N, C-alpha and C positions, 0 to 999 in steps of 0.2 A: 553666973556661967562663967567662966574663966576664957577669954580670949587667948589665944597663942598664935605666933607668927609661924611661917613656913619652916619647914626642918633644915636646920643648918647643913651644909654641905657637908658630907664626909672628907676628911683630909685625904689626898692621894698618899698611898703608902710609898716610903721611900724605895728608890730602886736600887739593887742590888745587882754588882756586878761579880762573877766567878773569874778569877782571872788564872782560875788552873785549868780551864777548857781549852779546847783549842782554837786557833785565831779566826777561826770562818765563825763558830758558833758565838765567840766573844763580839763580833761585829754585829752578828743579829741580836745580841743582848743591847748592844749601844743603838742598833737603828731603832730599836722597838719604845727606846724613850725620847718622846718626842722633845725637840730642842731647838725649835724655830727662833732664829736671833733676839735676843732680850730676853728669853725666856728659858736660859740655860741652868739656873739655879739648881734643877732635880738633876741634871746628870753631871754637873759638876759635884756635887754631893756624893753621888755615887763613886766618879772618879777618885776625888780624895778619900773618901773611905777605904776603897780598893788599895788606895797605890800608900796610905798610911799602914797598911796592914806588913807591908814589906819592910824589914827592920835594917835594910843596906841603905835606904832612900830617905834623905832628908826632905820632907814634903811642905810647901807653901803655900797657901791661900792667897790669892790678890783679885777680890771681885768674885765672878766665875771663872777666874781661870786658876789654873793649879799647876804648880812646878815642883817636879821631885830630881832631885840632884844624888847622884855619887859624888863622894869624897873620899877617892884613893890616893891622892898626890899624884896621879899619872903626868906622864909629861906631855899631854895634850887632852884639850876639852872641846866636847860638840855639843851642840842642841841639835834634839829632834824633836820637830813640832807638827801640830794640828789643832787645827780649831774643831770645837764642838757645836757649832750651830749649822743650822741647814736651814734652806730656804723654806718657806710657808708650804703646810701638807697641802697635797693634792690628791686627795685619795689612793695615796703610795704610801700605806701605813696597814698594817705590819710588816716586817720583812718577811719573804716569801721565797725559799729557796728552790729552784727549778732545773735540776739537774745541775750542770756545772756553773750556772749564773745565780747569783744572788739579786733580788730585787726587792725596793724599797728605797724610801727619801732617805737621801746620806749615804748609800751603799756606796756609790762611788766619789761624792764630795760630802765629806771625806771620811766616814765612819772605818770602811776597810783601814785606811791608813791610821786612824785613833787607835784602833785595835791592835794594828802592829806596834804602835807604840807600847800599848801597855803590855802585852806579851813580852817585848823585849824587858821592858824597864821591871818587871818583875821577876822574870825566870833567870835574868844574867846578873847575879850579885858581883862579880868583880871584872867587869869590862876590861879590855886593855886600854881603853881609854877612859877619863873621866866623862860621864853624861849628864846633861841636862836635858830632862824630858819637860815640854811644856805642852800643856793641853788648853787652849784660850778659847775666849768668847768673842761672837759679834764679829766674824770676819766677812759675814754675806751682805753689809749695809755698810753705812758711813762710815769714814775712815776715824769720825770723831769717837764711835763706840770701840774701835776694834781693839779686841783684849792684847794684843802683842803689842800694838803703839802704846796702850797706857802703861803695860809694865816698862817699856823701854825708858818711858819718861820719867816715872816714879821709881822701879828698881832697875837701874842700867846694870848693876853688878851682877844680877841674875840672867843677863844675856851674855855676858862674857864668855866667850869662845876662840878657839881656831876655825872651826868650819861649823856649819849650821844644814843640816837637811828639814827640808819642809816637805810634807808625807801628802801632797797635793795630789790626785791623780796624773799621771803621766803614762798611761800603761804598762807600768813597772820598769820603764826604762829612765836613767837620767836625763833629765832637762836641766841644763845648767843656766843661769841667769836667769832675766827675763829682760824683754822690751818696757819702755816706759812709755807712759800714755797723757795724750795731752789734748785737751778738748777745747773749742773755741768759736764763739760767735763771730760770724763773718756779715756785717750788715750793708747791705744795699738800698741806696735813697732812692727816691721818685718825688714827684708831685700831684697831690690828691686831687681828683676832678670826679664829676659824675659821669659814670658808661657810658651815658649818650653822648658825652662831648669828649669821649675819652682823648682826642688830640689836644685838648687842652691842659692836658697833665703829663705824666712820664711813669708809667708802670713801673714798681720797683719789683715786681716777680717777675715779669718778663727779661728785666736786666739783670737777674739773678741768673741767667743763662749764660753769662759772661763767667762766674764762678765755677757753675759747674762745667762748661767746657774746659777749663782750667783743670780740675780733677779728672775731668776723661782723659785729658792730657799728661796726666801726672805718671812720670816713671820713678816707681820704688828703688831705694837703694838698697842694696844687697852688702852688705859691709861681712868681711870674713873677721873674727874674733876666736883668740884661741882656738883655729881650726874649726871653729861652727860659722855657718854662714848664716844671719838673720835676713827676714825680710821685712823691709819697714811697710807701712800703709797710710794712706791720706784720702778718706771717703767721708761723703757728707752722709751723716746719719738721721739728722730732721731738716725740715725747713718749715718756716712759721712766715706768715703775711698775710693780709688780705683785710678789708675793713666792713664792708657788708657786700650783699649780692648786687647795688649799684654802684658801687664805688671802684674807682682806678687807686689801688693800694699805693701810699708815699713809702712804706718802708717794707723790707724783706729780709726775713737772716735764714743762714743757712747756717744750721751747727754741724762740723767737723770735729772728726776723731781722726788723730794722728798717733800712730804707735811707730816709735822710733827705737833703733836701735841701742845697745847700752853704752856704746862709747861715744853719745853725744849726751849733754849734761841737758835739764831741763830748760835752762836759758837758750843753748843751742838750737833744740827743738823749736822752741817759741821764734827765735830769731829767723829760723827757716820758714816756719809757717807764715809768719808776717810778710817777708820777703816774697814768698810764693803767691800772696794774696795783694801784692802792693797795691795801692790805690785805694784799697778799701778798710773801712773800721774793722779792727780785728781785735777782740777782747775774749780775753782767757779765763774760762769758766772754770777749770779744772785742770791738775798737772800732779802729776806723781814719776819720780825716775826709774831709770832701768836699773838692772843689777849686772855687773859683769860677772863672769862664768866663773873666775879663779879658781881655775882648775889644776894649777899649779903649786898649790900648798899639798904638804905631804900628807895629811887627812884628806883630801880630795883625790888624790891620786892614786891613795890605798883603797877609797869606798869606790872609785870608778873601776878598778881591778877587780874588788871582792863581787859587784854585781854585773860583772860580765863585758865592762871595757866600752861601752854603746853608749854614746854620749849625743844628745839632740839637741839644738837650741829652744828656748821658750818665748813661743811667740807673743802669748797674753802676759797679761801682768798679775805678778802673786806678792805675796809676803815675803818673798827672798829678798825684794828690794829695801824691806825695813834693817834685815841683817847688813847688805852692803851699805847701807848709810853710816851704820856704824862701824865699818871694817871689817866684817865677817864673810868672807865668801861662802856663798849659799847655793843650793841646788833643789831641786823637786825629783823626788823620785815616791811614787805613791802607786796603789793599784787604782784601776778604773781607766776610762776612756774620757778623757776632759770634756768631750763634745756631748756625754751623756749628762753631765754634771746640769742641774735645777730642770731636767725633764719627768714628765710625769712615770716616763718607765727609766727611769733611771737603775741600772743595775751594775753589777759590778762581776767579772770571772772571779770563780773562785782560787784558781790556781794561780791569779795575781795577788792575791791575799798571801796566800801562801809563801808564793815565791819573794814577795818582800819580807816576809818576816825570817825566812830561812837566808835572805842577802845580808839584811842587818844582823842576824845573830852572826855569821861566820865573819863581818867584819869586825865588830865587836869582841868577838872570842880570839880572833887571830892578833898574832903578835905584830906590835906596832913596826 
């Protein structure tokens, strides 16, 4: 008798994208290709195959990041970018259409924006500006895996442009630049003792009250940059301390997140936080720069005019900062409410997806 092992798993069929369909249906196709961070191969394969079918584009693959470019010799070049990955699935696949809303993982963050990129890239063979379309991997996890960061380090020439648009959800309104972010550990020291003889020690958790009092008294700075008012923040986001149920703790750490306006550098933001917590040990655990709006460049002005003229400041951090770091002004512009990103009930208004496609099309087909 011949023994056999368990049957081999059937390989998953390659995903196929139909770029001739409407942008909402294309969003559904993208959502139904599961692409949790570090598992983007299947969706990147589908995107690459679809774009290689467009003779007017030069397509490059780097890891699970796909770059498609026009080379028409235009006076300006712009980048339009979006990430392909999502946070983990939470019983929110496949996509589901419900009237004027499209539900499902990634509909808001940010496969609606990706669908807009693919429709525009495939259907505008001769834009009035040269365009580099980038659909990249691993935005939702640690920066070391970020496909845009890896691309900038390995092939910086592929990011060269006069202006960049990141299709992150922004309620289909331009959000310019972004704020920087800084996380620090503020350490408070005490003296350990038995809780039955607490007067013989010094309770570090109790002493951390001064750190919290300072935070409660913080007055946020609201600088105006290029006509946009940013709103800084300084908040405790975690607190760690304690030894055992019968021990007065000798150490307490308050984790603080500072969101700073893009007119401050990382060094200036750090100096402010250290001065704010003068007298305490402050250790920086994470830092990322902001990005100035850059609305004074011609391509940016033309884009804002094309999409309706409304511009808001971006209070969160996005990959526009990566473009700003290499001297490329960038904005966020994509369908979806950013407050719905990563939620189980994530959804996007169908009208916003359509509006973003129409706005980009009008801008890329209009005279420079």
